[in-house]
Backbone as JSON Lines, residues from 0, in Angstrom:
{"i":0,"aa":"M","n":[1.34,22.06,-19.79],"ca":[0.48,22.0,-18.63],"c":[-0.73,21.11,-18.91]}
{"i":1,"aa":"S","n":[-1.26,21.19,-20.14],"ca":[-2.41,20.35,-20.46],"c":[-2.03,18.87,-20.47]}
{"i":2,"aa":"R","n":[-0.78,18.55,-20.87],"ca":[-0.33,17.15,-20.83],"c":[-0.29,16.65,-19.39]}
{"i":3,"aa":"L","n":[0.19,17.48,-18.48],"ca":[0.24,17.1,-17.08],"c":[-1.16,16.84,-16.54]}
{"i":4,"aa":"A","n":[-2.11,17.71,-16.87],"ca":[-3.49,17.53,-16.43],"c":[-4.06,16.23,-17.0]}
{"i":5,"aa":"C","n":[-3.74,15.93,-18.24],"ca":[-4.2,14.69,-18.88],"c":[-3.63,13.47,-18.17]}
{"i":6,"aa":"V","n":[-2.34,13.49,-17.87],"ca":[-1.69,12.37,-17.19],"c":[-2.3,12.17,-15.8]}
{"i":7,"aa":"V","n":[-2.52,13.27,-15.07],"ca":[-3.12,13.16,-13.74],"c":[-4.53,12.59,-13.86]}
{"i":8,"aa":"G","n":[-5.3,13.04,-14.83],"ca":[-6.65,12.51,-15.04],"c":[-6.64,11.03,-15.35]}
{"i":9,"aa":"I","n":[-5.74,10.61,-16.21],"ca":[-5.62,9.18,-16.55],"c":[-5.22,8.39,-15.32]}
{"i":10,"aa":"A","n":[-4.29,8.92,-14.55],"ca":[-3.84,8.21,-13.34],"c":[-4.98,8.04,-12.36]}
{"i":11,"aa":"I","n":[-5.79,9.08,-12.18],"ca":[-6.91,8.98,-11.24],"c":[-7.9,7.93,-11.72]}
{"i":12,"aa":"C","n":[-8.21,7.92,-13.01],"ca":[-9.13,6.92,-13.55],"c":[-8.54,5.52,-13.47]}
{"i":13,"aa":"T","n":[-7.26,5.4,-13.74],"ca":[-6.58,4.1,-13.74],"c":[-6.51,3.5,-12.36]}
{"i":14,"aa":"F","n":[-6.28,4.33,-11.36],"ca":[-6.1,3.81,-10.0],"c":[-7.38,3.24,-9.43]}
{"i":15,"aa":"G","n":[-8.53,3.53,-10.04],"ca":[-9.77,2.97,-9.53],"c":[-10.08,3.51,-8.16]}
{"i":16,"aa":"Y","n":[-10.57,2.64,-7.29],"ca":[-10.98,3.06,-5.96],"c":[-9.78,3.06,-5.03]}
{"i":17,"aa":"S","n":[-9.06,4.13,-5.06],"ca":[-7.95,4.32,-4.13],"c":[-7.82,5.8,-3.89]}
{"i":18,"aa":"R","n":[-7.11,6.13,-2.84],"ca":[-6.92,7.55,-2.59],"c":[-5.64,7.75,-1.82]}
{"i":19,"aa":"C","n":[-5.15,8.94,-1.88],"ca":[-3.94,9.32,-1.15],"c":[-4.3,10.51,-0.29]}
{"i":20,"aa":"S","n":[-3.86,10.52,0.94],"ca":[-4.01,11.7,1.77],"c":[-2.66,12.03,2.39]}
{"i":21,"aa":"F","n":[-2.44,13.27,2.62],"ca":[-1.17,13.71,3.15],"c":[-1.37,14.09,4.61]}
{"i":22,"aa":"V","n":[-0.54,13.53,5.47],"ca":[-0.71,13.69,6.9],"c":[0.61,14.16,7.49]}
{"i":23,"aa":"S","n":[0.56,15.19,8.33],"ca":[1.77,15.63,9.01],"c":[1.98,14.81,10.27]}
{"i":24,"aa":"G","n":[3.21,14.65,10.65],"ca":[3.52,13.97,11.89],"c":[3.54,12.46,11.76]}
{"i":25,"aa":"D","n":[3.33,11.77,12.88],"ca":[3.43,10.32,12.93],"c":[2.2,9.66,12.34]}
{"i":26,"aa":"P","n":[2.37,8.41,11.84],"ca":[1.23,7.65,11.4],"c":[0.35,7.31,12.6]}
{"i":27,"aa":"P","n":[-0.9,6.87,12.36],"ca":[-1.78,6.55,13.46],"c":[-1.22,5.43,14.31]}
{"i":28,"aa":"P","n":[-1.66,5.32,15.58],"ca":[-1.15,4.28,16.46],"c":[-1.4,2.9,15.87]}
{"i":29,"aa":"D","n":[-0.46,2.01,16.1],"ca":[-0.53,0.66,15.57],"c":[-0.94,-0.26,16.71]}
{"i":30,"aa":"V","n":[-2.26,-0.54,16.82],"ca":[-2.74,-1.27,17.97],"c":[-2.82,-2.77,17.75]}
{"i":31,"aa":"V","n":[-2.95,-3.24,16.52],"ca":[-3.08,-4.68,16.31],"c":[-2.06,-5.23,15.33]}
{"i":32,"aa":"N","n":[-1.13,-4.45,14.88],"ca":[-0.17,-4.88,13.88],"c":[1.25,-4.78,14.42]}
{"i":33,"aa":"P","n":[2.2,-5.44,13.75],"ca":[3.59,-5.34,14.2],"c":[4.11,-3.93,14.04]}
{"i":34,"aa":"P","n":[5.18,-3.59,14.75],"ca":[5.74,-2.25,14.62],"c":[6.22,-2.0,13.2]}
{"i":35,"aa":"P","n":[6.21,-0.73,12.78],"ca":[6.67,-0.41,11.44],"c":[8.16,-0.68,11.27]}
{"i":36,"aa":"I","n":[8.54,-0.86,10.01],"ca":[9.96,-1.02,9.69],"c":[10.54,0.38,9.51]}
{"i":37,"aa":"G","n":[11.55,0.7,10.28],"ca":[12.19,2.0,10.17],"c":[13.52,1.86,9.46]}
{"i":38,"aa":"G","n":[13.71,2.62,8.42],"ca":[14.97,2.61,7.7],"c":[15.73,3.88,7.96]}
{"i":39,"aa":"E","n":[16.66,4.15,7.08],"ca":[17.49,5.34,7.24],"c":[16.65,6.61,7.16]}
{"i":40,"aa":"N","n":[15.67,6.64,6.25],"ca":[14.88,7.85,6.04],"c":[13.39,7.66,6.25]}
{"i":41,"aa":"F","n":[12.88,6.43,6.07],"ca":[11.44,6.22,6.07],"c":[11.03,5.15,7.08]}
{"i":42,"aa":"T","n":[9.8,5.3,7.58],"ca":[9.13,4.27,8.36],"c":[7.82,3.99,7.65]}
{"i":43,"aa":"T","n":[7.56,2.71,7.38],"ca":[6.4,2.32,6.59],"c":[5.51,1.4,7.42]}
{"i":44,"aa":"T","n":[4.22,1.69,7.44],"ca":[3.26,0.94,8.24],"c":[2.04,0.58,7.39]}
{"i":45,"aa":"L","n":[1.53,-0.63,7.57],"ca":[0.28,-1.06,6.95],"c":[-0.7,-1.42,8.04]}
{"i":46,"aa":"T","n":[-1.9,-0.89,7.96],"ca":[-2.98,-1.29,8.86],"c":[-4.18,-1.7,8.01]}
{"i":47,"aa":"L","n":[-4.96,-2.62,8.54],"ca":[-6.16,-3.1,7.86],"c":[-7.39,-2.61,8.61]}
{"i":48,"aa":"H","n":[-8.43,-2.27,7.85],"ca":[-9.64,-1.7,8.44],"c":[-10.85,-2.33,7.77]}
{"i":49,"aa":"D","n":[-11.95,-2.39,8.53],"ca":[-13.2,-2.84,7.92],"c":[-13.81,-1.67,7.15]}
{"i":50,"aa":"I","n":[-14.92,-1.91,6.51],"ca":[-15.52,-0.89,5.65],"c":[-15.98,0.34,6.45]}
{"i":51,"aa":"N","n":[-16.19,0.17,7.77],"ca":[-16.58,1.29,8.63],"c":[-15.38,2.09,9.12]}
{"i":52,"aa":"G","n":[-14.17,1.65,8.76],"ca":[-12.97,2.37,9.16],"c":[-12.35,1.87,10.45]}
{"i":53,"aa":"N","n":[-12.92,0.82,11.06],"ca":[-12.37,0.27,12.3],"c":[-11.16,-0.59,11.99]}
{"i":54,"aa":"Q","n":[-10.06,-0.34,12.7],"ca":[-8.86,-1.15,12.5],"c":[-9.11,-2.55,13.05]}
{"i":55,"aa":"T","n":[-8.8,-3.57,12.22],"ca":[-9.04,-4.95,12.61],"c":[-8.16,-5.88,11.8]}
{"i":56,"aa":"N","n":[-8.03,-7.1,12.26],"ca":[-7.31,-8.12,11.51],"c":[-8.19,-9.35,11.31]}
{"i":57,"aa":"E","n":[-9.52,-9.18,11.5],"ca":[-10.47,-10.26,11.28],"c":[-11.6,-9.77,10.4]}
{"i":58,"aa":"F","n":[-11.88,-10.55,9.35],"ca":[-12.89,-10.18,8.38],"c":[-13.78,-11.38,8.09]}
{"i":59,"aa":"M","n":[-15.02,-11.1,7.73],"ca":[-15.92,-12.16,7.28],"c":[-15.7,-12.34,5.78]}
{"i":60,"aa":"M","n":[-15.86,-13.57,5.3],"ca":[-15.68,-13.82,3.88],"c":[-16.64,-12.93,3.09]}
{"i":61,"aa":"G","n":[-16.12,-12.24,2.1],"ca":[-16.91,-11.32,1.28],"c":[-16.89,-9.89,1.79]}
{"i":62,"aa":"E","n":[-16.39,-9.67,3.0],"ca":[-16.31,-8.33,3.56],"c":[-15.13,-7.58,2.93]}
{"i":63,"aa":"A","n":[-15.35,-6.32,2.62],"ca":[-14.28,-5.51,2.04],"c":[-13.2,-5.24,3.08]}
{"i":64,"aa":"I","n":[-11.96,-5.17,2.6],"ca":[-10.81,-4.86,3.45],"c":[-10.22,-3.54,2.96]}
{"i":65,"aa":"R","n":[-10.03,-2.63,3.88],"ca":[-9.43,-1.33,3.56],"c":[-7.97,-1.36,4.02]}
{"i":66,"aa":"F","n":[-7.05,-1.16,3.09],"ca":[-5.62,-1.14,3.37],"c":[-5.16,0.31,3.52]}
{"i":67,"aa":"H","n":[-4.48,0.62,4.62],"ca":[-3.91,1.95,4.83],"c":[-2.39,1.79,4.86]}
{"i":68,"aa":"L","n":[-1.72,2.38,3.9],"ca":[-0.26,2.36,3.86],"c":[0.23,3.76,4.23]}
{"i":69,"aa":"D","n":[0.92,3.85,5.38],"ca":[1.47,5.11,5.86],"c":[2.98,5.1,5.69]}
{"i":70,"aa":"V","n":[3.5,6.14,5.05],"ca":[4.94,6.25,4.81],"c":[5.4,7.58,5.42]}
{"i":71,"aa":"L","n":[6.29,7.48,6.4],"ca":[6.77,8.64,7.13],"c":[8.23,8.91,6.8]}
{"i":72,"aa":"N","n":[8.52,10.12,6.38],"ca":[9.91,10.58,6.24],"c":[10.31,11.07,7.62]}
{"i":73,"aa":"H","n":[11.02,10.25,8.36],"ca":[11.4,10.63,9.72],"c":[12.74,11.38,9.76]}
{"i":74,"aa":"S","n":[13.28,11.72,8.61],"ca":[14.54,12.48,8.59],"c":[14.24,13.97,8.65]}
{"i":75,"aa":"D","n":[15.27,14.75,8.85],"ca":[15.11,16.2,8.89],"c":[15.41,16.84,7.53]}
{"i":76,"aa":"R","n":[15.42,16.0,6.48],"ca":[15.66,16.48,5.11],"c":[14.49,16.12,4.21]}
{"i":77,"aa":"T","n":[14.27,16.93,3.21],"ca":[13.29,16.59,2.18],"c":[13.81,15.39,1.41]}
{"i":78,"aa":"Q","n":[12.94,14.41,1.17],"ca":[13.3,13.2,0.43],"c":[12.47,13.15,-0.85]}
{"i":79,"aa":"V","n":[13.12,12.84,-1.95],"ca":[12.43,12.73,-3.24],"c":[12.57,11.29,-3.72]}
{"i":80,"aa":"L","n":[11.43,10.64,-3.95],"ca":[11.43,9.28,-4.49],"c":[11.17,9.33,-5.98]}
{"i":81,"aa":"Q","n":[11.84,8.47,-6.72],"ca":[11.69,8.37,-8.17],"c":[10.93,7.08,-8.48]}
{"i":82,"aa":"F","n":[10.0,7.14,-9.44],"ca":[9.22,5.99,-9.85],"c":[9.34,5.84,-11.36]}
{"i":83,"aa":"P","n":[9.48,4.61,-11.86],"ca":[9.66,4.41,-13.3],"c":[8.4,4.73,-14.11]}
{"i":84,"aa":"D","n":[7.22,4.71,-13.46],"ca":[5.96,5.05,-14.13],"c":[5.05,5.73,-13.11]}
{"i":85,"aa":"A","n":[3.76,5.82,-13.4],"ca":[2.85,6.53,-12.51],"c":[2.39,5.7,-11.31]}
{"i":86,"aa":"Q","n":[2.76,4.44,-11.24],"ca":[2.41,3.63,-10.07],"c":[3.31,4.02,-8.9]}
{"i":87,"aa":"L","n":[2.68,4.34,-7.76],"ca":[3.43,4.74,-6.58],"c":[3.53,3.63,-5.54]}
{"i":88,"aa":"Y","n":[2.52,2.79,-5.44],"ca":[2.45,1.8,-4.37],"c":[1.79,0.53,-4.88]}
{"i":89,"aa":"D","n":[1.88,-0.52,-4.05],"ca":[1.2,-1.78,-4.36],"c":[0.87,-2.47,-3.06]}
{"i":90,"aa":"F","n":[-0.11,-3.36,-3.12],"ca":[-0.52,-4.16,-1.97],"c":[-0.54,-5.61,-2.39]}
{"i":91,"aa":"Y","n":[-0.09,-6.49,-1.47],"ca":[-0.03,-7.93,-1.72],"c":[-0.74,-8.66,-0.58]}
{"i":92,"aa":"V","n":[-1.37,-9.79,-0.92],"ca":[-1.91,-10.71,0.07],"c":[-1.33,-12.09,-0.25]}
{"i":93,"aa":"F","n":[-0.77,-12.73,0.78],"ca":[-0.15,-14.06,0.66],"c":[-0.85,-15.02,1.61]}
{"i":94,"aa":"D","n":[-0.77,-16.32,1.29],"ca":[-1.14,-17.34,2.27],"c":[-0.16,-17.2,3.43]}
{"i":95,"aa":"S","n":[-0.64,-17.32,4.64],"ca":[0.23,-17.2,5.81],"c":[1.31,-18.27,5.79]}
{"i":96,"aa":"G","n":[2.54,-17.85,6.05],"ca":[3.66,-18.78,6.13],"c":[4.22,-19.23,4.79]}
{"i":97,"aa":"T","n":[3.75,-18.65,3.69],"ca":[4.24,-19.05,2.36],"c":[4.49,-17.82,1.5]}
{"i":98,"aa":"Y","n":[5.02,-18.07,0.31],"ca":[5.17,-17.01,-0.69],"c":[4.05,-17.09,-1.72]}
{"i":99,"aa":"N","n":[3.02,-17.87,-1.46],"ca":[1.91,-18.03,-2.4],"c":[1.06,-16.76,-2.41]}
{"i":100,"aa":"I","n":[1.14,-16.01,-3.5],"ca":[0.42,-14.75,-3.62],"c":[-1.05,-15.02,-3.96]}
{"i":101,"aa":"R","n":[-1.95,-14.45,-3.17],"ca":[-3.39,-14.59,-3.39],"c":[-3.96,-13.39,-4.13]}
{"i":102,"aa":"W","n":[-3.34,-12.21,-3.98],"ca":[-3.86,-11.01,-4.61],"c":[-2.77,-9.95,-4.69]}
{"i":103,"aa":"I","n":[-2.74,-9.25,-5.82],"ca":[-1.86,-8.1,-6.01],"c":[-2.76,-6.97,-6.51]}
{"i":104,"aa":"W","n":[-2.77,-5.87,-5.79],"ca":[-3.64,-4.76,-6.15],"c":[-3.43,-4.31,-7.6]}
{"i":105,"aa":"S","n":[-2.2,-4.19,-8.03],"ca":[-1.89,-3.62,-9.35],"c":[-2.07,-4.6,-10.51]}
{"i":106,"aa":"A","n":[-2.38,-5.85,-10.24],"ca":[-2.39,-6.88,-11.29],"c":[-3.31,-6.55,-12.46]}
{"i":107,"aa":"D","n":[-4.42,-5.9,-12.2],"ca":[-5.36,-5.59,-13.28],"c":[-5.38,-4.09,-13.61]}
{"i":108,"aa":"K","n":[-4.31,-3.41,-13.26],"ca":[-4.23,-1.96,-13.5],"c":[-3.19,-1.66,-14.57]}
{"i":109,"aa":"E","n":[-3.4,-0.56,-15.26],"ca":[-2.4,-0.03,-16.19],"c":[-2.04,1.36,-15.7]}
{"i":110,"aa":"F","n":[-0.78,1.69,-15.8],"ca":[-0.3,2.97,-15.31],"c":[0.36,3.74,-16.44]}
{"i":111,"aa":"P","n":[0.13,5.05,-16.53],"ca":[0.81,5.85,-17.54],"c":[2.32,5.66,-17.43]}
{"i":112,"aa":"Q","n":[2.96,5.49,-18.56],"ca":[4.41,5.23,-18.6],"c":[5.18,6.54,-18.6]}
{"i":113,"aa":"V","n":[5.04,7.27,-17.5],"ca":[5.77,8.52,-17.31],"c":[6.53,8.44,-16.0]}
{"i":114,"aa":"E","n":[7.79,8.8,-16.02],"ca":[8.56,8.83,-14.77],"c":[7.89,9.8,-13.81]}
{"i":115,"aa":"T","n":[7.85,9.41,-12.55],"ca":[7.13,10.18,-11.54],"c":[8.05,10.44,-10.36]}
{"i":116,"aa":"Q","n":[7.91,11.6,-9.76],"ca":[8.64,11.94,-8.54],"c":[7.63,12.21,-7.43]}
{"i":117,"aa":"L","n":[8.01,11.85,-6.22],"ca":[7.17,12.1,-5.05],"c":[8.06,12.72,-3.99]}
{"i":118,"aa":"T","n":[7.67,13.88,-3.49],"ca":[8.48,14.6,-2.51],"c":[7.86,14.48,-1.12]}
{"i":119,"aa":"F","n":[8.7,14.09,-0.17],"ca":[8.32,14.03,1.24],"c":[9.08,15.12,1.96]}
{"i":120,"aa":"L","n":[8.36,16.07,2.55],"ca":[9.01,17.09,3.37],"c":[9.52,16.44,4.66]}
{"i":121,"aa":"P","n":[10.44,17.08,5.37],"ca":[10.95,16.49,6.61],"c":[9.83,16.21,7.61]}
{"i":122,"aa":"N","n":[9.9,15.04,8.25],"ca":[8.98,14.65,9.32],"c":[7.5,14.73,8.93]}
{"i":123,"aa":"T","n":[7.21,14.36,7.71],"ca":[5.81,14.29,7.27],"c":[5.54,12.9,6.69]}
{"i":124,"aa":"S","n":[4.27,12.57,6.6],"ca":[3.9,11.27,6.06],"c":[2.83,11.42,4.99]}
{"i":125,"aa":"K","n":[2.69,10.37,4.22],"ca":[1.64,10.28,3.21],"c":[0.93,8.97,3.45]}
{"i":126,"aa":"R","n":[-0.37,8.96,3.21],"ca":[-1.18,7.76,3.39],"c":[-1.82,7.4,2.05]}
{"i":127,"aa":"Y","n":[-1.79,6.11,1.74],"ca":[-2.43,5.58,0.55],"c":[-3.44,4.55,1.0]}
{"i":128,"aa":"V","n":[-4.67,4.68,0.5],"ca":[-5.76,3.81,0.92],"c":[-6.36,3.11,-0.29]}
{"i":129,"aa":"V","n":[-6.51,1.79,-0.16],"ca":[-7.14,0.98,-1.2],"c":[-8.18,0.09,-0.52]}
{"i":130,"aa":"V","n":[-9.34,-0.04,-1.13],"ca":[-10.38,-0.95,-0.64],"c":[-10.46,-2.13,-1.59]}
{"i":131,"aa":"W","n":[-10.4,-3.34,-1.01],"ca":[-10.46,-4.58,-1.79],"c":[-11.69,-5.36,-1.37]}
{"i":132,"aa":"D","n":[-12.45,-5.83,-2.35],"ca":[-13.67,-6.58,-2.07],"c":[-13.43,-8.07,-1.83]}
{"i":133,"aa":"G","n":[-12.18,-8.48,-1.83],"ca":[-11.85,-9.88,-1.57],"c":[-11.92,-10.77,-2.79]}
{"i":134,"aa":"V","n":[-12.25,-10.2,-3.96],"ca":[-12.34,-10.98,-5.19],"c":[-10.95,-11.03,-5.82]}
{"i":135,"aa":"R","n":[-10.49,-12.24,-6.11],"ca":[-9.17,-12.44,-6.69],"c":[-9.23,-12.33,-8.22]}
{"i":136,"aa":"A","n":[-8.07,-12.35,-8.85],"ca":[-7.98,-12.19,-10.31],"c":[-8.77,-13.26,-11.06]}
{"i":137,"aa":"N","n":[-8.9,-14.46,-10.48],"ca":[-9.64,-15.53,-11.14],"c":[-11.15,-15.4,-10.97]}
{"i":138,"aa":"G","n":[-11.59,-14.35,-10.27],"ca":[-13.01,-14.1,-10.07],"c":[-13.55,-14.74,-8.8]}
{"i":139,"aa":"G","n":[-12.75,-15.58,-8.15],"ca":[-13.2,-16.23,-6.92],"c":[-12.95,-15.37,-5.7]}
{"i":140,"aa":"Q","n":[-13.78,-15.6,-4.71],"ca":[-13.65,-14.89,-3.43],"c":[-12.5,-15.49,-2.63]}
{"i":141,"aa":"L","n":[-11.76,-14.66,-1.9],"ca":[-10.72,-15.14,-1.0],"c":[-11.39,-16.03,0.03]}
{"i":142,"aa":"P","n":[-10.98,-17.31,0.12],"ca":[-11.65,-18.22,1.05],"c":[-11.27,-17.95,2.5]}
{"i":143,"aa":"A","n":[-12.03,-18.54,3.4],"ca":[-11.7,-18.45,4.82],"c":[-10.29,-18.99,5.03]}
{"i":144,"aa":"G","n":[-9.53,-18.35,5.91],"ca":[-8.16,-18.78,6.18],"c":[-7.36,-17.68,6.83]}
{"i":145,"aa":"T","n":[-6.07,-17.95,6.99],"ca":[-5.15,-16.99,7.59],"c":[-4.2,-16.5,6.5]}
{"i":146,"aa":"Y","n":[-4.0,-15.19,6.46],"ca":[-3.23,-14.56,5.4],"c":[-2.3,-13.51,5.97]}
{"i":147,"aa":"V","n":[-1.4,-13.02,5.14],"ca":[-0.57,-11.87,5.47],"c":[-0.67,-10.87,4.33]}
{"i":148,"aa":"A","n":[-0.58,-9.6,4.69],"ca":[-0.64,-8.53,3.7],"c":[0.6,-7.66,3.85]}
{"i":149,"aa":"R","n":[0.96,-7.01,2.75],"ca":[2.09,-6.08,2.76],"c":[1.81,-4.95,1.78]}
{"i":150,"aa":"G","n":[2.16,-3.75,2.19],"ca":[2.09,-2.59,1.31],"c":[3.5,-2.12,1.01]}
{"i":151,"aa":"I","n":[3.73,-1.67,-0.23],"ca":[5.07,-1.28,-0.66],"c":[4.98,-0.05,-1.56]}
{"i":152,"aa":"M","n":[5.9,0.89,-1.34],"ca":[6.1,1.98,-2.29],"c":[7.02,1.43,-3.38]}
{"i":153,"aa":"V","n":[6.61,1.5,-4.62],"ca":[7.36,0.86,-5.71],"c":[8.29,1.84,-6.42]}
{"i":154,"aa":"S","n":[9.06,2.57,-5.63],"ca":[10.01,3.53,-6.19],"c":[11.14,2.8,-6.9]}
{"i":155,"aa":"D","n":[12.07,3.56,-7.44],"ca":[13.21,2.96,-8.15],"c":[14.03,2.03,-7.26]}
{"i":156,"aa":"T","n":[13.93,2.19,-5.93],"ca":[14.69,1.32,-5.03],"c":[14.02,-0.05,-4.85]}
{"i":157,"aa":"Y","n":[12.76,-0.18,-5.28],"ca":[12.04,-1.44,-5.14],"c":[12.51,-2.39,-6.24]}
{"i":158,"aa":"N","n":[12.91,-3.6,-5.84],"ca":[13.47,-4.55,-6.8],"c":[12.45,-5.55,-7.35]}
{"i":159,"aa":"G","n":[11.18,-5.35,-7.05],"ca":[10.15,-6.25,-7.56],"c":[9.93,-7.47,-6.71]}
{"i":160,"aa":"E","n":[10.63,-7.59,-5.6],"ca":[10.48,-8.73,-4.7],"c":[9.57,-8.31,-3.54]}
{"i":161,"aa":"P","n":[8.29,-8.75,-3.55],"ca":[7.35,-8.26,-2.54],"c":[7.71,-8.64,-1.1]}
{"i":162,"aa":"M","n":[8.5,-9.69,-0.91],"ca":[8.89,-10.08,0.45],"c":[10.3,-9.56,0.8]}
{"i":163,"aa":"G","n":[10.95,-8.85,-0.12],"ca":[12.3,-8.35,0.12],"c":[12.32,-7.24,1.16]}
{"i":164,"aa":"E","n":[13.43,-7.13,1.85],"ca":[13.59,-6.09,2.85],"c":[13.73,-4.73,2.16]}
{"i":165,"aa":"N","n":[12.97,-3.76,2.64],"ca":[12.95,-2.45,2.01],"c":[12.3,-1.48,3.0]}
{"i":166,"aa":"E","n":[12.93,-0.34,3.26],"ca":[12.34,0.61,4.2],"c":[11.03,1.2,3.68]}
{"i":167,"aa":"L","n":[10.75,1.03,2.4],"ca":[9.5,1.52,1.83],"c":[8.45,0.41,1.7]}
{"i":168,"aa":"G","n":[8.72,-0.73,2.35],"ca":[7.77,-1.82,2.43],"c":[7.37,-2.03,3.87]}
{"i":169,"aa":"S","n":[6.09,-2.27,4.11],"ca":[5.61,-2.46,5.48],"c":[6.01,-3.83,6.01]}
{"i":170,"aa":"P","n":[5.96,-3.99,7.32],"ca":[6.07,-5.34,7.87],"c":[4.85,-6.14,7.41]}
{"i":171,"aa":"L","n":[4.96,-7.46,7.48],"ca":[3.82,-8.31,7.14],"c":[2.74,-8.15,8.22]}
{"i":172,"aa":"V","n":[1.5,-8.04,7.77],"ca":[0.37,-7.91,8.68],"c":[-0.49,-9.16,8.54]}
{"i":173,"aa":"H","n":[-0.65,-9.89,9.63],"ca":[-1.44,-11.12,9.63],"c":[-2.91,-10.78,9.79]}
{"i":174,"aa":"F","n":[-3.77,-11.5,9.02],"ca":[-5.21,-11.31,9.19],"c":[-5.93,-12.62,8.88]}
{"i":175,"aa":"T","n":[-7.17,-12.7,9.34],"ca":[-7.98,-13.9,9.2],"c":[-9.27,-13.56,8.48]}
{"i":176,"aa":"V","n":[-9.68,-14.46,7.61],"ca":[-10.98,-14.37,6.96],"c":[-11.79,-15.56,7.47]}
{"i":177,"aa":"R","n":[-12.97,-15.31,7.98],"ca":[-13.84,-16.37,8.53],"c":[-15.04,-16.61,7.64]}
């Protein structure tokens, strides 16, 4: 039991500024983003928010972006996802219309190397929230431009291709930095 508490403590420290909340029912309404991708068991949605929590797809350069990844088990069965380590999700930002990656949330993170399971009860969802200050791995600020973002659950079914089709990956969400 003490090992489990230690692993959870390390995971919380490692994840930095992120949080998970568990929500029953449907994800919040999608007013400015494409419809979620619905698979056999899951529907995955990504929404972007400003630091005040307002859903938006326009940000000022240097303004923090809050990513909300909602994953809904829309089946009538409990679903268990397997993960090769303690990382459950990831977020990507690409130049619009390209595969040029501008930011990967997990790039500077280390995760405990313990297999992890995540259980979704029937017709329930989980939300994962990450706030990004717009600073890329090279230390530079994300410049003004048009981008796309995607959130993905990195379970054993994820093949490491951030643009690959996967019911646990959100549709691409377009946003602008001015």
